[in-house]
N, C-alpha and C positions, 0 to 999 in steps of 0.2 A: 337511541342516543343515551338513555339512562342519565340524563341531567335533571336536577331539580329545578323548579321555577327560580329559586334564589341564584343558583349557579348561572343559569342561562341569562337571567335578567341583569345580574350584576356584571358579568364578564363578557357576554357574547351578544348582547342586544345593542342596537343603535351604534355600531362600530363605524367610525369614520375612516380610519386607516389601519390596515393590518400589514405588518412587516414580517416576512418569513426570513428568519436568520438573525441571531443575536450576536453576531460578530462585530468587528469594528464598523463595517459599512452599515449594517442594519441599525445599530444603536446610534450612530452618528446621524443617520437619516431620521430616526425618531426624535432626536434632540432638535434638529432643525425644523421638522414639521411642527413640533410643540411651540417653538418660537414664533412661527408664522401663524399657527392656528391654536392659540392658547386654550380654547375651550373644546378642542377636538378630543374625541375618545380614540386613543391609540393603543393597540396591543401588538406585542412582538411574540411570535411563535418560534420556539426553539426545539429542534429535534432531540438534542442531547441534554444531559444534566448540566454540563458546562457548554459554552458556545462551541458547537461542532465545527469541524473543518480545519482552519488554520489559525484563527485569532488567538487561541490560548495554547497553541501547539508549535508556533513558529520559533525562530531562533532569536528574535528580539533585535534584529538589525534595523537601524535607522539609516538606510543606504539609498543611493541614487543610481547605481550602476557603475561597475568597474570600467576601466578604459577599454579593455578587450570586449566587454559587453556592448559598450557604446559603438565601437567600430563594427562589431557584428550587426548591430541594429541598423547601421548606416547602409548595410548591404541590402536591406529589405524595406527601408523607410527613407523618406527625404530628410534633408538636414533640418527643415522646419519641424517635421514630425518628431524627430529625435529630440530636438530642443524642447518641444512642448511636452514630451513624455517626461524628461528630466525636470522640467519646470513644475509639472503636476506633482512629482514626487517631493520636490523641495518645498513647495507650498503646502503639501499635505502634511509633512512632518512639522512644519511651522504651525499649522492649524491645530494639530494634535497637541503640541507643546503649549500653545496659548490656551487651549480649551481645558486641559487637565493640569498643567503646571509641571515643571521639570521634576520637582521633588516627588510628586505622586506617581510618576512613571519611572523614577530612578534613571533619568536621562543622563548619559555621560558621553562626552565627545572626545574620544581618543583617536579618532581618525580611522579610515579604512585602508587596507593595504592589499594589493594584488600581488600574489607570488607567481613566479614563473618556473615551473619544474625544469630541471636540466634535461636537455634533449628537446626543449621547446623554445630554443633561442630565436627561431623565426618569428614567433608571436611576440616575444619581448622586443625584438628589433623593430617590428612593425609598430608596436605601441609607442616605443621610444621616438621613432621617426614622426609619428602622428601626434606627439604630445602637445606641441604648440598649436596645431590645428584644432584638436579637441578642446583645449583650454579656450581658444578663441571662439569656437562654436558655442560653448556653454558660458562664456563670460557674461552675457546678458542675464543669465539665471543667477549666478553666484556673485556677480559683481567683483570677481577676482579670479585668479588662476587656481582652479580646484586641485589639479593633478600635479604631482612633483615626484622626482626620483629620490628614494631613500635607501640607505644601506640595509642589509639583512642583519639588523641589530639584535633580533631574537634568535639568531643562529639556527634557523631551521635548516635541515639537511636536504640534499637532493634538489635544491632550488638555486636559482641564480643569485649573484651577489647583491642585487638590488631589487627592491619592490618599486611599484608605481603606486603612490599613496594618494588618497583623497582626503583633503584637510577637513572636510565638513561632515564626514560620516560619524555616526555615533551608535550607541546601543541603549536599549531600554529593558526594563523588567516587564515582560509580557503579562504576567499575572497581576502585578500592581496596576498596570495600565487598564486591563479589563475590569478590575474591581472598581477603579475610579470612574470608569465610563458607565458601568452598571449603576453605581451609586448616583451619578448625575441624572441618568435616565429615570430611575425610580423616584428620585426627589422631584423631578419635573412632572410626575403623575402618570407616567407611561406604565402600563401593565405588561409584565413579561411572564409568559406561560412556558415552562420547560417540559421536556419529554412529550412534545406534541409534534407528530410528523405530518406535514401537509402532503397529501397524496394526489390531489387534483383540484382544479378550480374550473368554474364555468362562468364566463363573462356575459352578463345581461346588460340591458340598456341602462338601468339605474343602480345596479349593484353587481357585486361579484359573489357567487356562491362558492364557499370554500369547504372542501372535504378533508378531514384529517383522520388519523387512525383512532381518534377518541370521540370526535363530535363533528357536526356540520353547523355552519352559521353563514350569515351574510355580512359583507362589508362594503362600504361605498368605494374604497380604493384598496388595491392590493399591490404591495411592493415586494419584489423578490430580490433578496440579498444573500443568496445561498452560495454564491461564487462557484466552487468546484462541483457542487451538487446541483447546479442549475439545469443541467441537461435532463434531469428527471422531470422537470416541469416546463421547460422552454424548448422551443424549436429554433434555437440560435446556436451559433458557432462558439461553444464553450466546452472544453475538454477537462476532465479531472487530471490532476497530476499529484501523485503521492510523494511526499518528501520525508525521508527517514532521518532520524536524529538520534544521537547518543550523548550521554553526559557522564563524565568521569566522577569518581569519588574525589574528595579534597586531595590535592596534590601539594605536598610540602615543597616549597621553593618554586612554585609555578611563576614564571617570569613573563608570561604572555599577557598583554593588555591591548585591547582594541578589537576591531572586526577585520577578518581576513578572508580573501577569496582566492581561488585559482581555478583553472580550466573553464574560463568564461563564466564563472559564477556557479558552476555545477557542484563545486565543493566550497564549503564555508565553515569557519570556526571562530570562536570568541571565548574570552574568559567570562565565567560567571562566578564572581568572587574568586575563590581558590580552586575552582573546578574548570574543566575545559569542555565546552559544548562543540560538537562536530556533526555536521549534517551534509547531505548531498548524495551523489552517486546515481541520480536518476538517469543520467546519460549512459549508464552501463546496460540498461535495458528499458528503453523508453516505453515499449509496448506493455511490459509487465507493470510499470509504474503508472500507466494511464488507467487508474482504478479509483473507485470511491471506497474501497475496503481498507480499513486501517490495519497496520501490522508491519512486520519487517520481513526481509528476505535474507537468506544466508549470504548470498553473493554480495549484496550491498554492505551488510554489516561487517563481513570479513574484510572488504576493501577499506572501509572506514578505520577499522582497527589496525590494519596494515599501515595505512598512511599515518595514523597517530604514532605508531611505534617507530617507523623508519624516517618520517619527514618532520613531524610537528613536535613530538616529545622524545627525540632520540636519547637513549641512555637514562631516561627518567621513568621510574616505575609508575604504573597507573592501573586502576581497576575501573571497570564500567559499573556505574551505579544504576543507570536507568536508560531505557530505550523507548522511543515513541515515534509516531508519524503524524503528519497532518496532510490535509487534502487541499491543494491549490486549484485555481481555475485558470486555464491557459487557452490560447487561440492562435491562429496564424498571425494575427495582428496583436501587438502589445498594448494597443489602446484599449482601455476598459470599455465595456459595453454598458453604457448608460442610455436607456431608451424607453420611450413610451410605446407600449405594445398595442394598446387599445385605449378607449376612453377611461377604463377603470383599472388597467394593469400596467405596471412599470417595473423596470429592473435596473439594478446596479451590480454587475457581476464581471467576471473575467479580469481579475486584478493582476494576473501575470506574475505571481510570486512576490509582489511588492505591496502586500496588504497593509503593513505598518505605514509605509510611505504615502500610499494614496487612499487608504480605506476611509479616512475622515473626509477627504475631499470628494470622493465618489459618493459617499452618503449624502453630503450637502448637495451635490449636483443632482442626485436623484430626487431629493426632496424639492429642489427648485423646479423640477419638471412639472410639478403638480400645481 
């Protein structure tokens, strides 16, 4: 193990709670555990230098699901299940904002807008016909009609003349959010160890033995919050899903403001000050994107650039400044997997691409299981 007495005794002995994953869920779980058990020794193990996965790599959408996503969900879930999913997202965003403050996460509510590409009028007509029904279904959550029809005021090309907009959607600065969350966790006395990859664990009667790529130790309780990477450690229905993103250089005269979706949410974009962030395209090849490997593919990146040029920024010159990807956790059900696996092992994973919206809430719910 090559650990000194001081290292082991200070960091890895008499551990009450070990959380795997320092993303939104893992850090939120740590905070709630510390509130409930102020004297507990809590450590968070993180594979990456930064929180690995999606927490620092997402698009920064504070969203609850576009109307076409809601209607698609209703094909696979009951009305009550869909309402509860949206409620969890709504309450999760409110919890995040209360916990960290709007200024520290640069929260801005400009609304969310679903675009309908030309040639897809059937989807638009369906959403339009179901507008009152969906607003009624979700009225208990938002206490108002969330969706409305808005004109194509940003003059996107190759799309219908109207959007269907969500009045309560917003955007955040993902980096500021994670910095604020990390600061709160560290101030609370939780230890975070980066560049430590958990390889396996063995559940015993009174403790859990944890094996990492650097050392082994014992903990009273183990919480897995690795979302898209959970399949490495859990025999549960969680699949990785890579999301590719690009960001332009500053664009003079950029007029776009807000969060935008199309194609059932598989494409999404927003302004980041005077830049445009654009992500998606996983539906071009689901199998290829069902991976834990970071990176980009030529097919997806070419499609994103084509849509930028022809639909979103027509006639406006742009250059790409940066490309990246994040790993989400998906399943056949959109309900997150918050579960006690044994006396000593728990998990809060499978956030379904809604980590910003539900990560704080899932972290709290996982802590509450203990």
